[in-house]
NUTI-826128 format. One line per field, with one value per residue (C-alpha): residue number from 1; residue in one letter; x, y, z. Coordinates in steps of 0.5 Angstrom, whole numbers. Layout:
N
pos	(NUM, ...) .
code	(A, ...) .
x	(X, ...) .
y	(Y, ...) .
z	(Z, ...) .
// end
This chain:
481
pos	(1, 2, 3, 4, 5, 6, 7, 8, 9, 10, 11, 12, 13, 14, 15, 16, 17, 18, 19, 20, 21, 22, 23, 24, 25, 26, 27, 28, 29, 30, 31, 32, 33, 34, 35, 36, 37, 38, 39, 40, 41, 42, 43, 44, 45, 46, 47, 48, 49, 50, 51, 52, 53, 54, 55, 56, 57, 58, 59, 60, 61, 62, 63, 64, 65, 66, 67, 68, 69, 70, 71, 72, 73, 74, 75, 76, 77, 78, 79, 80, 81, 82, 83, 84, 85, 86, 87, 88, 89, 90, 91, 92, 93, 94, 95, 96, 97, 98, 99, 100, 101, 102, 103, 104, 105, 106, 107, 108, 109, 110, 111, 112, 113, 114, 115, 116, 117, 118, 119, 120, 121, 122, 123, 124, 125, 126, 127, 128, 129, 130, 131, 132, 133, 134, 135, 136, 137, 138, 139, 140, 141, 142, 143, 144, 145, 146, 147, 148, 149, 150, 151, 152, 153, 154, 155, 156, 157, 158, 159, 160, 161, 162, 163, 164, 165, 166, 167, 168, 169, 170, 171, 172, 173, 174, 175, 176, 177, 178, 179, 180, 181, 182, 183, 184, 185, 186, 187, 188, 189, 190, 191, 192, 193, 194, 195, 196, 197, 198, 199, 200, 201, 202, 203, 204, 205, 206, 207, 208, 209, 210, 211, 212, 213, 214, 215, 216, 217, 218, 219, 220, 221, 222, 223, 224, 225, 226, 227, 228, 229, 230, 231, 232, 233, 234, 235, 236, 237, 238, 239, 240, 241, 242, 243, 244, 245, 246, 247, 248, 249, 250, 251, 252, 253, 254, 255, 256, 257, 258, 259, 260, 261, 262, 263, 264, 265, 266, 267, 268, 269, 270, 271, 272, 273, 274, 275, 276, 277, 278, 279, 280, 281, 282, 283, 284, 285, 286, 287, 288, 289, 290, 291, 292, 293, 294, 295, 296, 297, 298, 299, 300, 301, 302, 303, 304, 305, 306, 307, 308, 309, 310, 311, 312, 313, 314, 315, 316, 317, 318, 319, 320, 321, 322, 323, 324, 325, 326, 327, 328, 329, 330, 331, 332, 333, 334, 335, 336, 337, 338, 339, 340, 341, 342, 343, 344, 345, 346, 347, 348, 349, 350, 351, 352, 353, 354, 355, 356, 357, 358, 359, 360, 361, 362, 363, 364, 365, 366, 367, 368, 369, 370, 371, 372, 373, 374, 375, 376, 377, 378, 379, 380, 381, 382, 383, 384, 385, 386, 387, 388, 389, 390, 391, 392, 393, 394, 395, 396, 397, 398, 399, 400, 401, 402, 403, 404, 405, 406, 407, 408, 409, 410, 411, 412, 413, 414, 415, 416, 417, 418, 419, 420, 421, 422, 423, 424, 425, 426, 427, 428, 429, 430, 431, 432, 433, 434, 435, 436, 437, 438, 439, 440, 441, 442, 443, 444, 445, 446, 447, 448, 449, 450, 451, 452, 453, 454, 455, 456, 457, 458, 459, 460, 461, 462, 463, 464, 465, 466, 467, 468, 469, 470, 471, 472, 473, 474, 475, 476, 477, 478, 479, 480, 481) .
code	(M, N, Y, K, E, K, Q, V, V, Y, L, D, F, A, E, N, F, N, S, D, D, S, E, Y, I, V, G, K, N, C, T, M, R, Y, N, T, K, T, V, G, G, H, L, V, E, G, Q, G, L, K, N, L, I, L, P, F, F, Y, P, A, V, P, D, E, N, E, M, V, P, Q, T, I, T, F, V, K, L, W, Y, Y, T, F, Y, S, L, I, D, K, K, Q, K, Y, L, A, V, A, L, G, N, D, N, Y, L, Y, Y, S, N, L, H, V, H, N, G, T, F, H, K, M, P, G, C, S, A, L, S, S, V, P, D, A, I, N, F, M, V, G, T, D, S, V, I, G, F, A, S, E, T, D, N, L, L, V, W, Y, C, D, A, N, P, Y, L, V, K, T, T, P, R, F, R, S, I, C, L, H, N, D, R, L, F, A, I, D, A, D, N, D, N, I, V, R, Y, S, A, T, F, N, P, L, D, W, T, K, D, I, S, S, S, E, D, A, D, S, I, V, L, N, D, Y, K, S, S, L, R, K, L, L, S, F, K, E, S, V, Y, V, F, Q, D, Y, G, I, S, K, I, S, G, Y, S, L, T, K, K, F, Y, S, T, N, I, Y, T, T, T, S, K, I, Y, T, D, T, A, C, V, C, G, E, Y, I, Y, F, L, Q, E, D, G, I, Y, R, L, D, G, I, D, I, Q, K, V, D, F, K, L, N, S, L, F, G, L, S, Q, D, D, A, N, S, C, Y, F, D, G, K, Y, Y, L, A, C, K, L, D, F, K, D, G, E, S, S, T, H, N, N, A, L, I, E, F, D, F, E, K, K, H, F, N, I, I, K, G, V, D, I, V, S, M, L, P, I, N, I, P, A, V, H, K, I, I, I, A, R, R, D, K, N, I, L, Y, E, L, S, D, E, S, K, I, D, S, I, S, S, L, K, L, W, R, S, G, V, M, T, L, G, A, I, D, D, K, K, I, I, K, E, I, N, I, Y, S, K, Y, D, C, T, I, N, I, I, S, N, D, K, S, A, K, I, E, V, K, G, K, D, K, M, Q, H, V, P, V, N, L, V, G, K, E, F, K, L, E, I, V, S, N, N, D, K, M, L, I, K, Y, L, Q, L, K, Y, V, L) .
x	(90, 84, 78, 71, 66, 60, 53, 49, 43, 38, 31, 27, 26, 20, 23, 23, 25, 27, 31, 29, 33, 41, 44, 48, 42, 38, 44, 42, 35, 33, 35, 33, 29, 26, 22, 24, 18, 17, 13, 13, 19, 23, 25, 23, 22, 18, 12, 13, 9, 6, 2, -5, -10, -18, -23, -24, -33, -34, -37, -39, -32, -27, -21, -16, -14, -7, -6, -2, 2, -3, -2, -2, 1, -4, -4, -10, -15, -22, -27, -34, -41, -48, -53, -54, -61, -59, -56, -60, -55, -49, -43, -36, -31, -24, -23, -17, -13, -8, -2, -5, -11, -17, -21, -20, -25, -24, -30, -27, -31, -30, -22, -19, -13, -13, -17, -22, -23, -29, -34, -35, -31, -25, -19, -19, -14, -12, -12, -19, -23, -28, -34, -39, -46, -53, -57, -64, -64, -58, -51, -46, -39, -37, -31, -28, -23, -20, -21, -26, -34, -36, -37, -42, -42, -47, -44, -51, -50, -45, -42, -44, -41, -46, -44, -47, -44, -37, -30, -28, -22, -23, -31, -35, -42, -44, -51, -55, -51, -44, -39, -34, -28, -29, -23, -24, -26, -20, -23, -30, -33, -39, -45, -51, -58, -61, -62, -60, -52, -52, -57, -52, -56, -58, -66, -67, -74, -70, -67, -66, -63, -55, -50, -43, -39, -33, -28, -25, -18, -13, -8, -8, -11, -17, -14, -18, -25, -27, -33, -33, -37, -42, -38, -34, -27, -24, -16, -11, -3, -3, -9, -15, -23, -29, -36, -42, -50, -55, -60, -66, -65, -60, -55, -48, -42, -34, -30, -22, -21, -13, -7, 1, 7, 9, 5, 0, 1, -7, -8, -5, -11, -16, -21, -19, -25, -26, -20, -18, -9, -5, 2, 5, 13, 14, 11, 4, -1, -9, -16, -22, -26, -25, -17, -11, -5, 2, 3, 10, 12, 20, 21, 20, 28, 25, 20, 26, 24, 18, 12, 9, 7, 5, -2, -5, -11, -15, -15, -17, -15, -8, -6, -2, 2, 6, 12, 19, 23, 31, 34, 41, 45, 46, 41, 37, 30, 26, 19, 16, 21, 17, 11, 10, 4, 2, -2, -4, -8, 0, 3, 7, 10, 12, 17, 17, 23, 24, 17, 15, 7, 2, -4, -8, -14, -17, -22, -27, -32, -34, -28, -24, -21, -14, -11, -10, -3, -1, 6, 10, 10, 9, 3, 0, -2, 0, -2, 1, 4, 7, 13, 19, 19, 19, 19, 19, 26, 28, 29, 35, 33, 36, 36, 41, 41, 44, 51, 53, 59, 58, 61, 65, 65, 73, 75, 76, 73, 74, 68, 69, 64, 56, 52, 45, 40, 39, 35, 37, 43, 45, 50, 53, 55, 60, 61, 66, 70, 76, 74, 69, 67, 63, 60, 57, 52, 51, 43, 42, 36, 40, 46, 52, 58, 62, 69, 70, 76, 73, 77, 74, 70, 64, 59, 53, 50, 48, 44, 43, 41, 38, 35, 28, 28, 29, 29, 32, 31, 36, 43, 48, 55, 60, 64, 70, 72) .
y	(-66, -69, -64, -64, -61, -59, -54, -49, -49, -45, -48, -43, -36, -36, -40, -37, -30, -28, -22, -23, -30, -30, -30, -36, -40, -36, -39, -40, -36, -30, -23, -18, -18, -10, -9, -17, -21, -29, -32, -39, -40, -34, -28, -23, -15, -12, -7, 1, 6, 10, 17, 15, 14, 16, 14, 21, 21, 14, 10, 14, 15, 9, 13, 15, 21, 21, 26, 32, 37, 41, 47, 43, 37, 32, 30, 27, 22, 20, 17, 19, 17, 20, 19, 26, 29, 34, 29, 23, 18, 15, 19, 18, 22, 22, 27, 30, 35, 39, 42, 49, 47, 46, 41, 39, 34, 30, 26, 18, 17, 25, 25, 31, 30, 35, 36, 42, 46, 44, 50, 55, 52, 56, 53, 46, 48, 41, 35, 32, 25, 23, 19, 18, 17, 19, 25, 25, 22, 25, 22, 26, 26, 29, 32, 32, 35, 36, 44, 45, 44, 38, 40, 36, 36, 34, 35, 37, 44, 47, 44, 46, 46, 43, 49, 44, 38, 37, 37, 30, 26, 20, 19, 12, 9, 3, 1, 7, 11, 17, 14, 19, 20, 27, 32, 36, 29, 24, 19, 20, 17, 20, 17, 21, 20, 14, 15, 23, 23, 31, 30, 30, 31, 27, 26, 22, 20, 17, 10, 13, 19, 21, 20, 18, 12, 13, 9, 9, 5, 12, 8, 12, 17, 15, 15, 11, 9, 3, -1, -8, -14, -13, -8, -1, -2, 4, 4, 8, 8, 2, -2, -3, -3, -6, -2, -6, -6, -8, -10, -8, -1, 0, 3, 2, 0, -1, -7, -7, -13, -11, -8, -7, -3, -3, 2, 2, 5, 6, 10, 2, -1, -3, -8, -13, -17, -22, -19, -12, -12, -7, -5, -5, -3, -10, -12, -14, -15, -18, -17, -23, -19, -23, -25, -22, -26, -23, -24, -27, -25, -25, -18, -15, -13, -8, -4, -2, 6, 11, 10, 16, 17, 10, 8, 3, 1, -6, -8, -14, -19, -16, -11, -5, -2, 5, 5, 6, 0, -1, -4, -5, 0, 6, 9, 14, 16, 21, 19, 13, 9, 3, 0, -7, -11, -17, -23, -27, -32, -35, -32, -28, -20, -16, -10, -3, 1, 9, 11, 15, 15, 20, 16, 11, 10, 5, 4, -1, 2, 0, 2, 4, -2, 1, 4, 11, 14, 20, 21, 28, 33, 31, 35, 29, 22, 15, 9, 1, -1, -8, -3, -4, 4, 10, 16, 13, 11, 4, 1, -2, -10, -13, -21, -22, -29, -30, -32, -39, -43, -48, -53, -52, -45, -44, -48, -46, -46, -45, -42, -44, -42, -40, -43, -38, -37, -30, -28, -20, -17, -16, -17, -23, -21, -26, -24, -27, -25, -23, -21, -21, -22, -17, -21, -18, -22, -21, -23, -30, -35, -40, -43, -40, -42, -37, -37, -35, -38, -34, -36, -35, -39, -36, -33, -28, -27, -21, -21, -14, -11, -4, -6, -6, -13, -18, -26, -31, -39, -43, -41, -46, -44, -50, -49, -54, -55) .
z	(-7, -7, -9, -9, -14, -12, -14, -13, -17, -17, -22, -17, -16, -12, -6, 1, 2, 9, 11, 19, 20, 20, 13, 15, 16, 10, 5, -2, -1, -2, 3, -1, -8, -11, -17, -20, -19, -20, -26, -26, -23, -27, -25, -28, -29, -23, -24, -25, -24, -31, -32, -31, -37, -36, -41, -46, -46, -44, -47, -53, -55, -55, -53, -47, -44, -40, -35, -37, -31, -26, -23, -16, -14, -9, -2, -1, -6, -5, -9, -9, -14, -15, -19, -23, -24, -28, -33, -31, -30, -25, -24, -22, -19, -16, -11, -9, -4, -7, -4, -4, 1, -5, -7, -14, -17, -25, -28, -29, -35, -39, -37, -41, -38, -32, -25, -24, -17, -13, -14, -8, -4, 1, 3, 8, 15, 15, 11, 13, 12, 6, 6, 1, 5, 3, 5, 3, -3, -5, -5, -2, 0, 6, 8, 15, 20, 27, 24, 19, 20, 17, 8, 4, -3, -7, -14, -18, -13, -9, -3, 3, 11, 17, 23, 28, 28, 32, 28, 27, 26, 23, 20, 17, 15, 19, 17, 18, 21, 21, 27, 28, 33, 37, 34, 41, 47, 45, 48, 45, 39, 36, 32, 28, 28, 24, 17, 18, 18, 19, 25, 31, 37, 43, 44, 50, 48, 41, 41, 34, 37, 36, 41, 44, 46, 52, 51, 59, 57, 56, 52, 47, 42, 38, 31, 25, 24, 20, 19, 19, 19, 24, 28, 28, 29, 33, 31, 36, 36, 42, 41, 38, 41, 38, 38, 38, 38, 43, 38, 41, 44, 38, 42, 43, 47, 47, 48, 48, 44, 43, 47, 44, 45, 39, 36, 30, 24, 23, 16, 14, 17, 11, 9, 5, 4, 10, 15, 17, 15, 18, 20, 27, 29, 29, 22, 19, 22, 21, 24, 23, 27, 33, 33, 31, 28, 26, 19, 17, 11, 14, 13, 19, 20, 13, 17, 22, 21, 23, 18, 20, 13, 11, 8, 4, 0, -2, -10, -14, -8, -5, 0, -2, 3, 1, 6, 9, 8, 10, 4, 7, 2, 6, 3, 8, 6, 10, 7, 4, -1, -3, -5, -2, -6, -2, -4, 2, -1, -5, 1, -4, -4, -10, -7, -12, -10, -11, -10, -5, -5, -1, -2, -6, -9, -11, -18, -20, -25, -32, -36, -30, -26, -23, -17, -18, -15, -11, -11, -7, -9, -15, -20, -23, -22, -23, -24, -24, -30, -32, -35, -30, -30, -27, -31, -36, -33, -32, -24, -21, -22, -15, -12, -7, -3, 4, 6, 3, 7, 1, 8, 13, 15, 16, 10, 3, -3, -10, -15, -22, -26, -26, -32, -33, -37, -38, -44, -43, -40, -33, -28, -23, -17, -13, -7, -1, 5, 2, -6, -11, -18, -22, -29, -34, -37, -44, -46, -50, -51, -49, -43, -42, -38, -36, -31, -25, -20, -14, -7, 0, 5, 5, -1, -3, -9, -13, -20, -22, -28, -31, -37, -37, -38, -34, -35, -31, -32, -29, -25, -22, -18, -19, -14, -10, -3) .
// end
């Protein structure tokens, strides 16, 4: 009997990821990967999380402090910058909501490892939205929620409540006004007086006064506002509206620009340069201000779960999405279990598996260029790390191919051997329709030849590692049929 010897070669592990189409169509390409990434086509370890490190008395002291465990766990993070008349300089703070419903802060340039409770502030009754804006000459941060009065803080003084304002669900600053979703009127967006964001009283004699806009489509609840380019965008559960202004009268009107039957997870909507990106039930979308397009990374089947905890941020030209993915491994998750880093320009993404992230805060100031990350029920904050570890424990790394028929699906084949260049220890699993082979590869800085002799009609390949490091430059399967 004549056997034909053939081979499957993996020279570039950056080849197409595809978890949406049939595994038979996908073939040798990747259908699942996490805690790995590709550099120059080579498969290497991905990113991880480490304890947050911030400067200690920058720039006077060339030192840094690692954050220490706090008495609270972190629920939400915001950024606040202001000019201090007391210290005669610009200051930069990270502000946090703790699980005790109090607000806390830490100076990003004078970090002693701890967060301090905001002075003179009572506990909040719900998670607020927050924004930086000006009140006169003061740079303040405002906290708006559906159940509490607007709380305003100028860091040189104690915070105060603005009891004359409505309660708000979401708030944003656009040009010289604040825009906010009225918590008590589900189809109304209000806007403040020009140059006076604390004045929400309508005065019909002035075009600079506060007013409101009624969105009459009633498609779903108004959830989130974003200022983007020349308009304010209103994200709803199943649609998006745009608020624009009449240039002469300084009044505003709304138009519905998008309607969908697939739920929008509005907390994932994020301005990313020239686009707004957001997650729907059926995948990632982008808005350029007019048109909305689906961004197809062939991982939409992984989003087949409720994403109500999903959140996002934009940093260094990349969109970061904390969400819940179905890794097809039988494991279930109540909350988020992954962080995806999307590089839309390079059409590339990386997945960190095993992290439940509740809030992310991108910071780009002198001496601090990083994303500050809050994880559910953790009393410490984190940042991204080039080491593939979480809480100092090496992450499980996986790369999986689709189903390879290696010819006619009914014909038997024999995988005779693999040739691999792997600098570090890893495990190769070759799974057929009948049996499987588990091959432990000892890391070497050269090509290795490993016999297999696995019979089957179709095969799937997995590369798995629990080591800190991974570097696989070449993998070849030799088979006969």
